[in-house]
N, C-alpha and C positions, 0 to 999 in steps of 0.2 A: 167186507172192505171199505164199508161205509165209515169205518171209524179209522183208517189208514192215515187220512191227510191230518186229523187231530193228533193222532199217535205221532204222526213226522213232527207237527209244531210242537208237540209237548216234550219231545227228545232234544230240540233246538232250543226251546226255552229253558230247559234243564242244563245244557251243555254248552254249546256253541254259542250261544246267545244268552247264557246264563249271569246271573250277577250275585252279590252278596246280600243285597237287600232289594226290597220294592217298597213303593210308597202308592196307594191309591190315588187315581186322578178322577175328575168328572167324566173323562172319556175313557179311561183305561188304567194301565198299571205302569209308573215310572218303576225304570229296571236301573240301578247303581252298582257298580263295582269300583270301589276306590282303590283296590289295587291295581287297574289298569285303566284311570279314568280319562285317557285321550282315545280308547278303543270305540268307536260307536257302538259295536254290537255287542258290547258289554254295558253301554250308557245310553237308552234309550226311552222312548213312550211305546207302549206295548197296546194296540188297539186292536179289537175285533170289529164286527158288525155297528154302524152308527145310524141314526135316524136321518133322515132326508134334510131334516132342519139344520143340522149340524155343518158348520161350514170349514173350509180348510184355512180360513183367517182364525176362526175359534181355536182351530186345532193346533195351528202354528204358535198363536199366542200361549197357550196351555205348555207346549213344549219349550219356550222360552221361558214361562215362570219356573218350570223345572229344572231349566238349565239342560233339556236333553237336545242333542242335535242332529238325531235321528226319530223317525216316527215309523214303527213296524204295523203296516196295515194288513193284518192277516185275511182280512173279508175282501177277496179280489174286487166286487162290485164298488165298495165302498171306497177303496183305494183308485179305482180306475175312476170314478166321479171327481173325487180331490185332487186328483194329479193334475190337470191343467192349470187349476189356481195355485196351486204349491209352486210350479214351473214359473207362472206368473210373477210369484214373490220371490224367485230366485233360487229355488231349492233345486238340487238335482235330483231324479227320479230313479231309484234303482227298481228293478222289475226282477223278481225270482222267480224260477221255473223248478218247483219240486217234482222229481222225477224217480218213481218207486221202480224195482227191478219185479217184471212181470213175466218174462220169457227167456228163453235161450238165446245167446249172443250170436248176431250175424258175420262176427269177425272173432277170430281168435289169437292168441297171443303167448309167450312164452313166460309163463308165470314163476318158472324156475326162476329166472333174473332177479325175482324179487326177495328182499331179506328184511327182516324185524330188526327195527334199530330202536335205540332209545332217542327219546325227545332232543337230547342236546346235539346227537349225531347230525339232525339235519339244520341246526341253527345257521351255519355258513351258507348252506343253498338256499335257505330262506330269505337270508339277509340279501343276497345277490338278486334272488328273483324279485324282493321287494325294492329294492335301490332304483329300478328305472320308472317307479311311479312318482309323480309329482307332489305328493302329498307325504312321501316316504322320509320324514325328519328321522334324525336318530333315535330320538326320544320315542314317536310312534313305532319305529319298528320295532325296540325294544318291548314295549307294551305289548305288540300283537304277538310277540314270541312268547313273552311271559304268561300270556292267554291260554296257551296250550296247557301249563301246568294248572290253570283253573279249571279247566274242562277236564282233565285228570282226578280232581278232587271229587267231579261230579259224576262221572260216568267212568267206566271203563275205556280208555285210551292207548291206542297201539299205533305206532308209526311205522311205515314200511318206506324201503329205498331201492332204487335201483344203484348200483354203482359202477363208473367204467373207470379203469385205472387207478383205483382204490378212492375215488372222488364220487359223492353223490351227484348222479346225472337225473334224477327224477326222484319223487315222492309223494306220498299222499297218508292223509289219517283215516284211522277208523275208531267211531265213537259209539259205544252201544251200553244198553241197560240188560242184557241178557235176553231181549224179544224184539227190540227194535234198534237199528243199526243207521248210522249215518256215515257216508263214505265223503269225505270232507279235503279242500286244500290241495287238490291234486294240482302237479306242477312239474314241467320238465324244463331244465335249463336251455335256453336258446340255442348252444351248438350241439344237443344232443335229440333234438327234435326229428319226426320223420322215422323213427326206428321202432317204432311200436311202444314204448315202454310205457306211455301213459295208459294205454289198454291193458297190459300186463298189471300195472300197480293197479287199475281200477276192478278187474277180476280176480285177482288175488286177495284184495281187502273183500271183496264180494265172498269169495270161497271162506275166508277166516269169520265173516259175519254168518254166514250159513253154520259153520261150525260150531259156533258159540250158541245157536240154538234161535237164532233171530230169524222170524218168519217175516218182516218187514225191512227191506234193507234198501234206501233211499239215498238221494244225493241232491243239494241244489245247484242248478245253472243259473247262469247270465240269461234272461229270456230274450236278449236281443243280440247274443254273440254266438258264433258257431260250435263251441264243445258241445252243445246239447245234440248237435247231430252226431259226435261220436258217441255219447253217453246212448242214444237210441239204437246206434249197431250194437252196441253191448248190452242190449237187452232191457234197457230203461224207459218207461213210457210215462207221460205227464200225468201226475196225480193233483197239482194245483198250483196256485201262483199267488204270490202276494206282492205288494207295492210298498215301495220303503223310500219316502222322500229324506233327504238329508240337507241341512241348512249348511251354505258354504261360511267358510271365515272362522 
């Protein structure tokens, strides 16, 4: 299992944080995707472990030179060392928690509620879910939706929903390469929360990943938010963490 975190990071880099081209940098790899230029997770600076001598100021300047507004620091000690200075420079710090499915869930849910749908069927619900975000301009939202099609060109991408009264109440994505799978973009619309739909969606996606032959199934949670507790009850344990500074404006 020593290679599980690199496998997870590799799938993320190929799919959800993939791009159309890369450019070598003195500190890492700049990722570009001209199809969705407003999406940070498709246009960023990818960095692994850095020497202690490298400062956040140098890294921030390199990101500006490359016109990258996010830096993905996959080596957690490097990320945590640099985070305070990035914050002082006005950057927002996102901390990701990579969790792998390791054990039987402590809770159950009715996965029979879940159905597979095409990507387009989820767009109205995704738009509603994104609309509450202060940064969600119409242009940004459409590029976030289009990014799903980009993932589907790189990996097998499947989409699942729970419908109530014919309308999508909750949804989740599954990306995989036949060996490693990521459960991503889980959401339940506000008026449908508290009914077990999120658990059903995750467990159904997990089942489908196992059926596809994936022996590593993971998801990414916000390290500072409560959904990680739900994922823990569903059998997911911490695999690793990353730090992602994002420059505002």
